Residue, then its C-alpha position, 0 to 999 in steps of 0.5 A: m657302412s663296411i663294418l655294419l655290412s661286415n657284422a651281418v655277413y661275415n661275422l655273425i657264426p664264430k670262425r671255427e678255429k675259435t671254438r675248435r681251441q675250447k675244451p668241452l663243456l662237460e670237461a670244462l665244468l668238471d674243471l671248476n673249482a669250489r671257489q668258481w661255483a660259490e662265485f658264480w652263484t653268489g655273484s650272479e644274485r641267485i638263491l645261493l650257493f654256498v658251503f655246508l659241512f656234512s661229515d667230510s662231503l661238500c653240498y652246495t645249497r641251490w642259487l642265491a642273488w640276481t634272483c634277489d633283486s627279481i623278487d623285489f621288482y616283480s613283488v610290484s606286478l604281481s601286486v597291481t590289483n591289490l595296490s590299486g584297491q589299497f591306495g584308490r588308484d588305477t592301474t596306470d598309477i600304480t604302473r607309474a611306481i614301475t616306470l620310475t623304478l627302471l628310470l633311476r635304475s641307471v643311476g644305480a648302474i653307474l654309482f656302483g659300477i665305478i665303485s666295483d670297477r675301482f674298488g672290487r666286487k665284494y663289499p659294493l655288491a654287499f652293501n648294494l643288496l642290504l640297500v635293497s633289502c632295507l628299501e624293500l622292507g620300507a616298502g612294506f610298511v607304506q600308507t599312501y600312495s606318494q610314500f610308496l612311489a617315493l620308496r620305489c624311486l630309492f629302489g630303483v637306484a639300489m636295484g640298478g647297482i646289481w646285475g653289472l656287479a653280479a654279472s662281472t663278479s660271476l663271468e671273470n672267474l670261469p673259463v672261456e669254455t663255460r661261459g655261455l652256459a654260466s651267463g644263460v643261467l646267470q640271466e634267468g636268475y631274474a626269471a626264477g625270481c620272479l617264479i618265486a616271487a610268484i609262488i610266494n604271491l600265491c601260496l602266502v599273500p592269501e593266507q595271511p592278514h597283511s595281504w601284498r605287503a607280506l611278499f615285499w617282506c619275504a623279499a627284503g629278507i631274502s636279499a639281506f640273506a644274500a647280503f650275508i652270504r657274499l661277505c662270507l665268500p672271498e673278493s674276486k681272484v681276478f680282480l685282486k690279480a689285477r689289483a697285484n699286477a698294478r702295483m707290481r708294474e708300479e714297482l718296477l717303474g720305481l713309482r708310488t701312487s696313493s688310493w686317491g691317485r689311483t682313483k683320479i687315474f681311474f677317471r682319467e681312463t674312464r674320460k678316455m674310454l668314453k672319447r675312444h667308444w662313444i659310438l659303441c656306448i650308443y649302439a649298446v644303449v639302442f641295442m639294449s632299450g630293444f631287449n628291455f622293451l621286449s623283457h618288460g613289455s611281455q611281463d609287467l603287465f601280464p598277471t593284469y592282463i590275465q585277470i582283466s582282459k581274460g577274466f581269470s582270477a588272481h590264482d590262475a594268473t600267478l599259476m600262468t606267471i609261473i608257468g611262463f617263467c618256467g619256460a624263461i628258465v629253461g630258454g635262457a640256459f639252452a640259448g646261452s649254451i648254444s651261443q658258446y658254438i653258434g655265437r652270441r648274436l645268432s642265438l639272440i636272433l633266433f630265440v627272438l624270432l621264436g618268441a615273436l611266433f607264438i605271439p598268436l598263442w599269447i593273444l588269441p586263448t581264452s581257455f587256462a591251457g592254452l594261454a599257459v602254453g602261449a606264455f610258456c613259448v613266448q617267454f621261452g623264446l623272448q626270455g631265452s634270447w636273453g640267455a647269451m645277453a651277460i656274456h655278450l655285453a661282458e665280451m662287447s665291453p671295454p674290458a677294463f670297465r665290464a662292471t660298469f659299461p654292461g650295467v650302465v647300458y643295461q640299465v639306460g636301456n630299461m630307463v628308455s623301456s620304462a614306460s612300456a607298462q604304461i604304454e600298454a595301459t594306456g593302449g588297453n584303455n584305448l583298446k576295448t574288447t568284450i568278454s563273457v562274464p557270469i550273468n549278475s546285477a552288474n552284468p546282466t547280459g554276461q557280457k563286459i567291456v574291458p581293456n585289450y591289453g593282449k592285443v596291445q602287448g602282441i603290437l608292442i612285442g611284435c614291433v620291437a622284435a622285428f627292430t632288436i633283429i635288425v640291431t643285433i644283425i648289424g652289430p659287434e661281437n667279440h665271441g671268446y674274448e679273454f676279458e680276465k686278462h686285461r689290466a684295470a681301470f685304475e692302472e695308467g693306460g688300463a683303457d687301452d684295448n690291448a693292455m694286458m697284464s704281465e703273463e709272467m705273473p703268476g695265477n696266484v699272485d700275492v694276494q696279501k700284497a693286493d689286499t693288506d688290510n684283508a689278507s688274513h679274512e681273504k685267505a681264511t674264507e677261501e680256503m673254507v670253500e676250496n678245502v672243505y673236501 
């Protein structure tokens, strides 16, 4: 109890000396080199940043990659009405695909997180993106409801690996001073992907005969492109340094450990970490369950809510979705930035409160403008609160497991919240409202009874917001923790909290020794990125 009280009362705002030692944000951003920018943008799964030569100047394309993950996932939410017609199923049956995807994401997080912490960031992430691409492509060709559910189950496994790998790749290679902003930009790659999916659904889907299938095929192509770009960029420099440090320590001790030997050490250290941090693991799952309920409760059924409960067209619902995700992107970047100064937990709490305050504006308006403003404000708060999430989890994690731990607790939280869309669909079917519709033979009175999805969403979001605020207040925070200096989990003693890499080891440690088989390729790629000027 004393620890919980201390977290809630004394440690909510970081001590002043921690923030005083940091560089100003603008100065830290200007100090970043081309490789760090590229690793962030590709690792964050957004729509990518790669390098183009134009005369002697360097131009970055714009984002690339966790956006891909989000486009693939949100394709179902945008297509609920079309899928219902395609398979002859109601909304509750179609949202089961969302539930199954969320349920199985934790499997992918465990699998790909372990591979990444053991073998590196680059190839697991590239393979993960290719797998997502193939499954999304296949979903566009299914003919039956059962085939669709099976593909979305497999997609859930593949999707689960992306977030942990993306966060570890992007954040560990950046200076501490920039990680708050980077976390906000990284996390809102999800909102950016949803926005892009909404634009594709608005502009492309109605214009060609393949209907909803075109959205899935576009998403598959974007993910394949992201995988190719990730393959063109080098392995995480921090991971290579940790691997070289481990080999240097072995040489000093006169040891020689095989690859299989390191894998056995990795699992031994994993057991040690779980035994030592089991309370933290449980807390993090509870914490992420609340935030995932907030996210999916306010997003997954929103287009359906606007069309059915408010009587707007699919076109108008998509426009409101785009406006809402614009609010999420702005809120996420802002929340991540201020978390660098006021602390991760306090920024989370303030933005959840802000989003909850606008719930009436989400439910009550009947005009396009009113609902659009409500969507923007609620998403600015609720999704904005996620801006500090990636860095908060990375700093909270046992440092040797910063790809596995954040990814697994995030996706187990998704698993717990997986039924949010079905809860809302079922609740709406039992809580009705009446809307005005054009008078016709089907509605001679001009009135129609429809599910009241808005009220159900408002109740769910309000209750979960209160829960997440309480859980966040009593939780731990390691603001500004330099986890990149920690030893790797495949090294004996790597799971110890104080297992730091040797300080005397140069930053540009012999990468060739750390990755003998791929040294030439990594060196050539790194020079292309860093010396393109």
